[in-house]
C-alpha positions, 0 to 999 in steps of 0.5 A: 545690385548696389544701393544708390543712396539718396543725397541732397546737397546744399552748398558744400554739405549733404544730407544723406539717407543711406537706406532710401533710393530715389526711385522709391520717392513720390514727389508728385505735389498733386498727390494727397499729403501724408499727415503724421508726427514723423513727417512733421519731425522730418520737415522741422529738421529739414528747415533747421538744417537749411539755416544752421551753419553746418560744415559736416554732412548729416546722415538720417536713417530709419525713415520710410520713403513715404515719410521722406517724400511727404516731408520734402513736399512740405519743405520745398518747391520742386524745380526739375531740371535736366542736362547732359554729359556729351562725349566724343572720342574719349572726351566730355563737354564741360562749360564754365559758368561764373568761373566754375566748371560745370555741365550743361543743364537747365529747367524742364519746361511745362509739358516737356519730358526730361530727355527732351529738356536735356537735349534742348538745354545742352544745345542752347548752352553749348551750341552743339548740334546733332545730339543723341541720347545714349542712356540715362545717368544718375540724377543729382539733387540740390536745394537753394533759396530763391525769392524767399522760397526753398527749392529742391532741384532734381537734375536728370542727367543723360549720356549723349553724343554729338554729330559735330563736336567742332562747333561750340557756342557758349550761351553768354546770356546764361553767364556761360563763358566757355565750352570745352571738351575735357580729356582724361587728364582733366577729369580730376581737375574738373571733379575737384573744382565743380559742384559737389553734387555733380562730382559725387553723382557723376564722378565715377561715370566721368572717369569711365568715359575717359578710360 
C-alpha cells in the first residue's frame, strides 16, 4: 500500500514528513508529555517555521511519530473539524466563502464524533438534507494563528450523498455566498482556486468522483 505521507499546510506552504503516516500520530492532549532533546528541537523548528517568510515547502525526515506527536502538542492547540464531499450524478457540492471555492466543513463540538459533525456542518452550510455517509476520505491538516495562539486543524473528510440535491441554502452568517454542484469540467478550476490543503489532499478523489 502506498504511504500517505503526513503534511501540515500553512497558507500556501507545506511542512512534509515523508515517512510518517497520520494514523501513527497520537495527539491526545491528556496523555503524558514526552520530554526529550528531539522533541524540543522539533518544537523550536516548528515555531520558527511558522513565523519566517518562506515560500518553499520544507521536508523533515528521520524523526519518529512519537517525537512529532509530542512536538505538535507542545506547539499547537488542536482544533478538530469535519466536512464532506457531497456527490450526486457525477457532480460534487462546493461552497464559496470570502470569494474562495471551498468544501463545507466546521468544528467538531464537544462530545461529537467526526462523522456526526460532518453531517451537521454540511447541512448547516449548504442547506442540503437527507445526507448519508458513504465512506471516510483522507484528512487535511492546516495551522493558523487565532487570538495569539497557534492552532492545528485536522479536518476529517467524508464522502456523502444527498436525497435532494435541488435544495441548497448557503449559510450567510458564516460568510458563505454560494452553494453549487460542480461537474467534471469544473474540477480543475476548483482545484486551482481552492485552498492548497484541500487540493492536495482531495484532488485525486474529486477527479475520480467526476470520471
